[in-house]
C-alpha positions, 0 to 999 in steps of 0.5 A: 632485535630491532628486526624481531621487535617489528615482526612481533609488532607486526604478528601481535597487530595481525592477532588483533585484527583476526580476533576483531574479525572472529568476533564480528563474525559471531556477532552477526551470526547470532545477531537478529535470530540467526537472520542475516546473511553472514556470508554477505555480510563477512566482506563489509565487517570491519577487521581493525575495530569492533562492531556494536550490536543492539537488538530488542523486542518480543520475538528476541525477549519473550515478555519484553514489553515492545511495539517491535517484533524485531529490533536489530541494528550493526554499526561499525566504522565508515559507511556500513550498517545492518538494521532490521525491523518487524513491527505492526503496520501503522497509519503512518506507514506508506511504501515508498512511492514508484516514482521517487527516484531511490526506488528500484524494481521489486525483483521478486513476485510476491503473493496476493496481499502483500507488498514490498518496494526496494529503495538505493540510497547514496550510490557513490563508491563501491557500495551502497545500502539497500532497504526493503519495506514489506506489508504483510497480512497477519489476520489472526496476529495478536496485536491487542495492545495496538489493534489498528490493523493486523498487518506487519511491516517489515524492513531491513537494510543492509550494504550491497557492492554496486556495478562498476561506473559508467563513462560518466562516473555515475553508478548503474546501481546494486548487483542484482544477487545482491538486490536479491538477497536483501529482499530474501532477508526481509522474507525470511524475517516475515515469515519468523514474525509470521510463526511467531504470531500465528498469523494463520497465512502461508509462509513466503517460502520460495519466491519466483522472480518477477516478470519482466514486465513487472520490473518496468513498472508494473504491479508486481506487488506494489502497486494498486493493480489499477490498470485500465481494462479497456472501451467498447469492444469490437461486438459493441459489449460494454467492458467489465472489470477483472479479478476482484472488481468483476463484479462491476459491470457497466451493462449489467448494473443498467448504466448507459451502453457505450464506451466505458473504462473500467480500471482495478482488480489485478491483484488482492491487497487485503489492506485496499480494494478499488474499483471504477468505472467511467463513461466516455459517451454522452449520457442523458441529464442524471444517468449514471456516468460514473461510479467508483468502489473503495474499501480501506482496512486496518491502520488506515481505515479510520482516517480514510473514513474520517476524510483523507480521501474526502477533503473533509478534516478530523473535526469536521469528520467527526462532528458534521460529516460521518453519514448516518441513516438518511444523512444529507449534506445538501438542503432541499430547498436547492437550486443549483448544485456545485462540486465539493472541490475541484477536481471531483465531480458531484456525487453520491457516496454510501458508506458501509463498515465491516470487520475483514481479515485486516481489521476495521473496514470502511467501504465507500460507493460513489456514483455520479449522475449526469448533472452538468458537470466535468473535468476539463484536460487541466482536471478542472472541473467546468459545468456545461450550463451557466445554470441549472436546476438541483435534481428532484427529489424523485431523481435524488430517491433514484440515485440513492437506490442506485448507489445501495445496489451498487453497493450490495452488488459489491459486498455479495460479489464471489470473488470481490474483495469483501469476500476475499478478505472475509469481511463480516458484521457489515453495516450501512452506515449512510449516504453522503451527497458530496456537492455544495449549494450555492447557498454555501458560497 
């Protein structure tokens, strides 16, 4: 009788575990609009306890008032868990920086216009949590309640196995195929949101593996694509930009002939474009020795315009420093010009505003004349001479014309960022001289 009781208890316990496992498997199959990889998660599910499940979002509940399209979470005892979320990309959203020790190479090459990052935390034992964040363009999406931009943020976090420990007891990271599976799960969620929001863009579909060069730290859809395109070639031709920066041709723009470093334009990001050229030679006084073009669209546009990259706080930007027609920061009587901060050469910037696929967009063209300043090896601004006059009125007028010519060339360039982003209704806002006078000291 005792033996029978023990056997009965074991059978009952086993049946209870089977019921838990069946219920947990059913939860996974139904959760998150069916987007979770059930077969992958099965080995991680608890056999002796229930999985808790919560989800909400407009994709899951039509008519539901929520910022999220999907917010779905599965949790269980121990270190396991699943989280999937999709929502409009906000002003404070950023991709994890590549130099972060927890950031892993993206195993797939994302199409132009999309960015992504992979992170892994606490790689101890035989499992870890891997997270994927994607920034996905959705130019025709209905974001009326939060019209800051037209990009979608998709994030997925799943448990994965890690490789065996090495001789020092450290793991080498997630198993490659499981890492790819987490990315594919995020891609499936992104495509479902594209369809639900009628984004008007082509679904990701099946992604190609990233080339080895990108896996080793190249752009791969996650960086700015700002590699340098070189200096003067063997024929003495001045180099020009590539891709969306092909318009940036110092020789054709009338800048000094010689060695230029041109960067930017290797890939298209609908949220941001950047091109830059810097002269390596010795220009004459007031000659152009640098030009920068930056466009920021969507959620980050306003903060860019109000000072995140100009050193101005919101109050200063709103009250004093937002450019307007004919606006200038430096009194005409100024006897000497100083850089606006310790790491920026004195430049003239011309601003414009457009409506592009990403939403509200600001463009800034900056041209840097030779005024006697340079950056030392530590990045500090120093001056060749102790004293020097401010540019004359004629020189400053010529600098304004140079900036406007560069802006017009940038906005109208075939294949340039503004064309790729379908910018329209553009208006020039005005110029800002990015220096200060000795009277401000």
